[in-house]
C-alpha positions as CSV (number, residue, x, y, z in Angstrom):
1,M,-1.5,37.4,50.3
2,K,-4.9,37.1,51.8
3,M,-5.3,34.3,54.3
4,T,-8.5,32.2,55.3
5,K,-10.7,33.0,58.3
6,G,-9.5,29.9,60.1
7,L,-5.9,31.0,60.0
8,K,-6.2,34.7,61.3
9,N,-4.9,33.6,64.8
10,S,-2.0,31.8,63.3
11,A,-0.5,34.4,61.1
12,L,2.9,34.4,62.8
13,L,3.2,30.5,62.9
14,L,2.3,30.4,58.9
15,L,4.8,33.0,58.0
16,T,7.4,31.0,59.8
17,A,6.4,27.8,58.3
18,M,6.4,29.4,54.7
19,V,9.9,31.0,55.0
20,G,11.2,27.6,56.7
21,F,10.0,25.4,53.8
22,G,10.9,28.1,51.0
23,V,7.1,28.1,49.8
24,T,6.7,30.6,46.8
25,G,3.3,29.8,45.0
26,C,-0.1,30.9,46.3
27,G,-1.7,27.5,45.7
28,T,1.1,25.8,47.4
29,A,1.1,28.5,50.4
30,N,-2.6,27.7,51.0
31,Q,-2.2,24.0,50.8
32,T,0.9,24.2,53.2
33,A,-1.0,26.5,55.7
34,S,-4.1,24.1,55.8
35,T,-1.7,21.1,56.5
36,A,0.2,23.1,59.2
37,S,-3.2,23.8,60.9
38,N,-4.1,20.1,60.9
39,G,-0.8,19.1,62.4
40,A,0.4,17.0,59.4
41,A,3.9,17.1,58.1
42,P,4.2,19.9,55.6
43,K,6.5,17.8,53.3
44,A,3.5,15.8,52.3
45,A,1.8,18.7,50.4
46,P,4.2,18.8,47.4
47,A,3.7,14.9,46.9
48,A,-0.1,15.4,47.0
49,A,0.1,18.2,44.5
50,A,2.2,16.0,42.0
51,S,-0.4,13.3,42.4
52,T,-3.2,15.7,41.5
53,D,-1.4,17.0,38.3
54,T,-0.7,13.5,36.9
55,K,-4.1,11.9,37.1
56,P,-5.9,13.8,34.3
57,A,-3.1,13.1,31.9
58,E,-3.4,9.3,32.7
59,K,-7.1,9.5,32.0
60,K,-6.7,11.3,28.8
61,E,-4.1,8.8,27.5
62,E,-6.7,5.9,28.4
63,K,-9.5,7.6,26.6
64,K,-7.3,7.8,23.3
65,E,-6.4,4.3,23.6
66,E,-10.2,3.2,23.8
67,K,-11.1,5.3,20.8
68,K,-13.4,3.0,18.5
69,L,-13.7,3.0,14.7
70,S,-17.2,3.3,13.2
71,G,-19.1,3.7,10.0
72,K,-18.2,2.2,6.7
73,L,-15.1,2.2,4.4
74,V,-15.3,2.3,0.7
75,V,-12.3,0.6,-1.0
76,Y,-11.6,0.5,-4.8
77,S,-9.2,-2.5,-5.6
78,A,-7.4,-3.9,-8.6
79,G,-7.5,-7.4,-6.9
80,P,-6.8,-10.2,-6.9
81,K,-10.3,-11.0,-5.8
82,E,-9.3,-13.8,-3.3
83,L,-6.7,-11.7,-1.6
84,A,-9.0,-8.6,-1.5
85,E,-11.9,-10.6,0.1
86,A,-9.6,-12.2,2.6
87,I,-8.3,-8.9,3.6
88,Q,-11.8,-7.4,3.8
89,K,-12.7,-10.2,6.1
90,G,-9.8,-9.7,8.4
91,Y,-10.1,-6.0,8.7
92,E,-13.9,-6.2,9.4
93,T,-13.4,-8.8,12.0
94,K,-10.6,-6.7,13.8
95,T,-12.0,-3.2,13.6
96,G,-15.9,-3.7,13.3
97,V,-15.9,-1.4,10.3
98,K,-17.7,-2.6,7.3
99,I,-16.0,-2.2,3.7
100,E,-17.9,-1.5,0.5
101,M,-15.7,-3.1,-2.2
102,F,-15.4,-2.3,-5.8
103,Q,-12.9,-4.5,-7.7
104,G,-11.6,-4.1,-11.1
105,T,-8.6,-3.7,-13.2
106,T,-6.4,-0.6,-12.5
107,G,-8.0,1.0,-15.6
108,K,-11.6,0.5,-14.3
109,V,-10.8,1.8,-11.1
110,L,-9.4,4.9,-12.5
111,S,-12.2,5.3,-14.8
112,R,-14.5,4.9,-11.9
113,M,-12.7,7.6,-10.1
114,E,-12.8,10.0,-13.0
115,A,-16.7,9.4,-13.4
116,E,-17.1,10.3,-9.7
117,K,-14.7,13.1,-9.3
118,A,-17.5,15.6,-8.6
119,N,-18.8,13.6,-5.8
120,P,-15.9,11.3,-4.6
121,V,-17.1,8.5,-2.3
122,V,-14.0,6.1,-2.2
123,D,-11.7,6.1,0.9
124,V,-9.0,3.7,-0.1
125,V,-7.6,2.9,-3.5
126,I,-5.2,-0.2,-4.5
127,L,-3.9,0.0,-7.9
128,A,-1.6,-2.5,-9.8
129,S,0.7,0.2,-11.0
130,L,3.2,2.4,-9.1
131,P,3.3,5.2,-11.8
132,A,-0.5,5.4,-11.8
133,T,-0.7,5.9,-8.0
134,Q,2.0,8.3,-8.4
135,G,-0.3,10.2,-10.7
136,L,-2.9,10.3,-8.0
137,K,-0.5,12.0,-5.7
138,K,0.7,14.4,-8.1
139,N,-2.9,15.4,-8.8
140,G,-3.4,16.2,-5.1
141,L,-5.5,13.3,-4.7
142,T,-3.9,11.5,-1.8
143,L,-3.9,11.9,2.0
144,E,-0.6,11.8,3.8
145,Y,-0.1,9.1,6.5
146,K,3.4,9.2,7.8
147,D,2.7,7.1,11.0
148,A,1.5,3.9,9.4
149,K,2.5,0.7,11.1
150,N,5.2,-1.2,9.8
151,A,5.8,1.4,7.1
152,D,9.5,1.2,8.0
153,K,9.7,-2.4,7.0
154,L,8.5,-1.9,3.5
155,I,10.8,-2.2,0.2
156,P,11.6,1.7,0.0
157,E,11.3,1.8,-3.7
158,W,7.7,0.6,-3.8
159,S,6.3,3.3,-1.6
160,D,6.2,7.2,-1.1
161,K,8.7,8.4,1.5
162,E,6.0,11.2,2.5
163,G,3.3,8.6,3.3
164,H,1.0,9.0,0.3
165,F,1.1,5.6,-0.9
166,F,2.4,2.0,0.3
167,G,3.5,-0.7,-1.8
168,Y,2.1,-3.4,0.3
169,S,2.7,-6.2,-2.5
170,A,4.0,-6.4,-6.0
171,S,4.0,-8.9,-9.1
172,A,6.7,-9.3,-11.6
173,L,6.1,-9.5,-15.4
174,G,7.5,-12.4,-17.4
175,I,7.1,-14.9,-20.4
176,G,4.3,-17.5,-19.3
177,Y,4.1,-20.6,-21.4
178,N,2.2,-23.8,-21.9
179,T,4.5,-26.7,-20.8
180,K,2.8,-29.1,-23.1
181,L,3.1,-26.8,-26.1
182,V,6.6,-25.4,-25.4
183,P,9.1,-27.9,-24.3
184,T,12.0,-25.3,-24.7
185,P,10.8,-21.9,-23.6
186,P,12.2,-18.8,-25.0
187,K,14.9,-17.1,-22.8
188,E,14.7,-13.4,-23.8
189,W,12.0,-10.8,-25.0
190,A,13.5,-10.6,-28.5
191,D,13.2,-14.4,-29.0
192,L,9.4,-13.9,-29.4
193,T,10.0,-12.0,-32.8
194,K,11.1,-15.4,-34.4
195,E,9.1,-17.3,-36.9
196,E,8.5,-20.1,-34.6
197,W,6.3,-18.0,-32.3
198,K,4.4,-16.3,-35.3
199,G,0.7,-16.1,-34.1
200,K,1.3,-18.1,-30.8
201,V,1.7,-15.1,-28.4
202,N,-0.6,-12.9,-26.3
203,I,0.2,-9.6,-24.5
204,P,-2.1,-7.8,-22.0
205,D,-3.5,-4.5,-22.9
206,P,-1.6,-1.7,-21.1
207,A,-4.9,0.3,-21.1
208,L,-6.4,-2.3,-18.9
209,S,-3.6,-3.6,-17.0
210,G,-1.6,-1.5,-14.9
211,S,1.3,-4.0,-14.5
212,A,1.3,-4.5,-18.3
213,L,1.6,-0.8,-18.8
214,D,4.5,-0.8,-16.1
215,F,6.3,-3.3,-18.3
216,V,5.8,-1.4,-21.6
217,T,6.7,2.0,-20.1
218,G,9.5,0.5,-17.9
219,Y,11.0,-1.1,-21.0
220,L,10.9,2.1,-22.9
221,S,12.3,4.0,-20.1
222,G,15.4,2.2,-20.4
223,K,15.5,1.7,-24.3
224,G,14.2,5.0,-25.4
225,E,12.5,5.5,-28.8
226,S,14.5,2.3,-30.0
227,G,12.4,0.4,-27.6
228,W,9.6,0.5,-29.9
229,E,11.2,-1.6,-32.3
230,L,10.7,-4.6,-30.3
231,L,7.1,-3.9,-30.0
232,E,6.7,-3.3,-33.7
233,Q,8.3,-6.6,-34.5
234,Y,6.0,-8.3,-31.9
235,K,3.1,-6.8,-33.9
236,K,4.5,-8.0,-37.2
237,N,4.9,-11.6,-35.8
238,G,1.3,-11.8,-34.7
239,V,1.4,-11.0,-31.0
240,A,-2.1,-10.2,-30.2
241,M,-3.5,-7.6,-27.5
242,A,-5.7,-9.7,-25.5
243,G,-7.5,-7.8,-22.7
244,A,-6.3,-7.7,-19.2
245,N,-4.0,-10.1,-17.5
246,Q,-6.4,-13.1,-16.9
247,E,-7.8,-12.6,-20.4
248,A,-4.4,-12.8,-21.8
249,L,-3.4,-15.8,-19.7
250,D,-6.4,-18.1,-20.1
251,P,-5.9,-18.8,-24.0
252,V,-2.3,-20.1,-22.9
253,I,-3.6,-22.4,-20.2
254,T,-6.2,-23.9,-22.5
255,G,-3.6,-24.2,-25.3
256,A,-5.3,-21.8,-27.8
257,K,-2.1,-19.8,-27.6
258,S,1.4,-20.8,-26.4
259,I,2.7,-17.9,-24.8
260,V,1.9,-14.6,-22.8
261,V,4.5,-12.1,-22.8
262,A,4.6,-9.4,-20.0
263,G,2.4,-11.8,-18.2
264,V,1.7,-11.3,-14.5
265,D,3.5,-14.0,-12.6
266,Y,1.3,-14.6,-9.6
267,L,-1.6,-15.6,-11.8
268,T,0.8,-18.0,-13.5
269,Y,1.9,-19.5,-10.2
270,Q,-1.7,-19.9,-8.9
271,A,-2.7,-21.7,-12.1
272,K,0.3,-23.9,-11.9
273,A,-0.5,-24.7,-8.1
274,K,-4.0,-25.9,-9.4
275,G,-2.2,-28.4,-11.9
276,E,-2.5,-26.3,-15.2
277,P,0.2,-26.9,-17.7
278,I,1.8,-23.5,-17.2
279,D,5.0,-21.9,-16.0
280,M,7.0,-18.8,-16.3
281,I,10.7,-17.4,-16.9
282,Y,12.2,-14.1,-16.4
283,P,14.6,-13.0,-19.2
284,A,18.2,-12.7,-17.9
285,S,18.2,-9.2,-19.1
286,G,15.9,-8.1,-16.6
287,T,12.1,-7.4,-16.2
288,V,9.9,-5.2,-14.2
289,I,8.5,-5.7,-10.7
290,S,5.3,-3.8,-10.4
291,P,4.3,-2.8,-7.1
292,R,0.7,-2.7,-6.0
293,P,0.3,0.4,-3.9
294,A,-2.4,1.4,-1.6
295,S,-3.4,5.0,-0.9
296,I,-5.9,7.1,1.3
297,I,-8.0,9.5,-0.9
298,K,-8.0,13.1,0.5
299,T,-11.7,13.3,0.3
300,S,-12.2,10.2,2.6
301,K,-15.3,10.6,4.9
302,N,-13.6,8.0,7.3
303,P,-10.0,8.9,7.4
304,D,-9.5,7.0,10.7
305,A,-10.9,3.8,9.4
306,A,-8.7,4.2,6.2
307,K,-5.6,4.6,8.2
308,A,-6.6,1.4,10.1
309,Y,-6.9,-0.3,6.7
310,I,-3.5,0.8,5.7
311,D,-2.1,-0.6,8.9
312,Y,-3.9,-3.9,8.4
313,L,-2.4,-4.2,4.9
314,L,1.0,-4.0,6.4
315,S,0.4,-6.3,9.3
316,D,1.9,-9.7,9.9
317,E,-1.5,-11.3,9.2
318,A,-2.2,-9.5,5.8
319,Q,1.4,-9.9,4.7
320,A,1.1,-13.8,5.1
321,M,-2.3,-13.7,3.1
322,I,-0.3,-11.8,0.4
323,A,2.5,-14.6,0.2
324,D,-0.2,-17.2,0.1
325,T,-1.7,-15.6,-3.1
326,Y,1.7,-16.1,-4.6
327,L,2.4,-12.2,-4.7
328,L,5.5,-10.6,-3.5
329,P,5.0,-9.3,-0.1
330,G,5.7,-5.5,0.5
331,R,7.7,-6.0,3.6
332,K,11.1,-6.8,3.5
333,D,11.0,-9.2,6.5
334,I,8.3,-11.3,4.9
335,K,9.4,-13.9,2.4
336,A,7.6,-14.8,-0.9
337,K,6.0,-18.3,-0.7
338,N,6.4,-21.2,-3.3
339,R,7.7,-18.8,-6.0
340,P,11.0,-16.7,-6.8
341,G,11.7,-13.7,-4.2
342,V,12.5,-10.1,-5.2
343,D,16.4,-11.1,-5.0
344,Q,15.9,-13.9,-7.5
345,I,14.1,-11.9,-10.3
346,P,16.5,-10.0,-12.6
347,Q,15.3,-6.5,-13.0
348,M,16.1,-4.0,-15.9
349,K,17.0,-0.5,-15.0
350,I,13.9,1.8,-15.3
351,D,12.8,5.4,-14.6
352,W,9.5,5.4,-12.6
353,T,9.3,9.2,-13.1
354,W,9.5,9.0,-16.8
355,M,7.0,6.1,-16.8
356,D,4.5,8.4,-14.8
357,T,4.9,11.2,-17.1
358,N,4.6,9.4,-20.2
359,G,2.1,6.5,-19.4
360,D,-0.9,8.1,-21.2
361,A,1.1,8.7,-24.6
362,V,2.7,5.3,-24.4
363,T,-0.8,3.6,-23.9
364,K,-2.2,5.5,-27.0
365,K,0.7,4.6,-29.2
366,F,0.6,1.0,-28.1
367,T,-3.2,0.7,-28.5
368,Q,-2.8,2.3,-32.1
369,L,0.0,-0.2,-32.8
370,F,-2.0,-3.4,-31.9
371,K,-5.4,-2.6,-32.6
């Protein structure tokens, strides 16, 4: 090993020191020799080297923690409007990232994405239908995010185990009724085929309502082709297809209709809380709980901000907002507020995969039946 000019006259001493302390590396030998020439204790050299090695790692970690989000985030959301706006405000305050929001039904969101497929602009999509979101993943449109905060606390059946979508909330489908017009509400889906309900019932359009499509496909996935018999009897008894969820509910609130079948429960509970004469039952034979998943789109121009949005949806703060909106929170540790929880709602046995595969065909047949 070549030694420095200042150590030529101390070669013997240096060699003795190296052997005595078992020094093996060139860098360590130079450091030990320098220390020995200054009369310092050689044992201090390894400690100094360790200190030099750790500082860059600490600085690198600090820089990672200080990383700031920037730009804007484009979110397409199937509502509800008040919740989407509250979450937008909370996220913007927390991150400084501005959200550009489009709100519409699941059908309208999907139609907009289709129109923009040559030049996609959306970063995060929230739909009111699990099968529809499964379709986004199947078509390769979603970005995997396995490290989402609090994802381990979500109800597993509502989310993708590979991190392509997150069921951050849900609604259940039931029979909503006007309490002034219906003193004794029906107890089962089949009750609405009776003469007493002829011309008095609305049903949402599954082409516009993702949750209504979940109900229809869910019912058919368990019943098979025989399930169409109930829907055909509904048609014969004057059940009217009446737009999306709110459009189907409003005539029941005003008294123009008595009942909405396959109605979204959180809208009913919101109206009830405002003093409207409306309430809901879930048939004992079971219903469908329809998750509302959020997913990051693979073509996102701001994936870091999109991931932060998912984290915020699953946070304590946003989940509390969800409960306040009468939706079912997606996290198992957050309780529903002023409404039945997941464990209080009887559920029918359904096949989400079948629902995803057959959604378009069911929508087409249903529309032809009720038009």
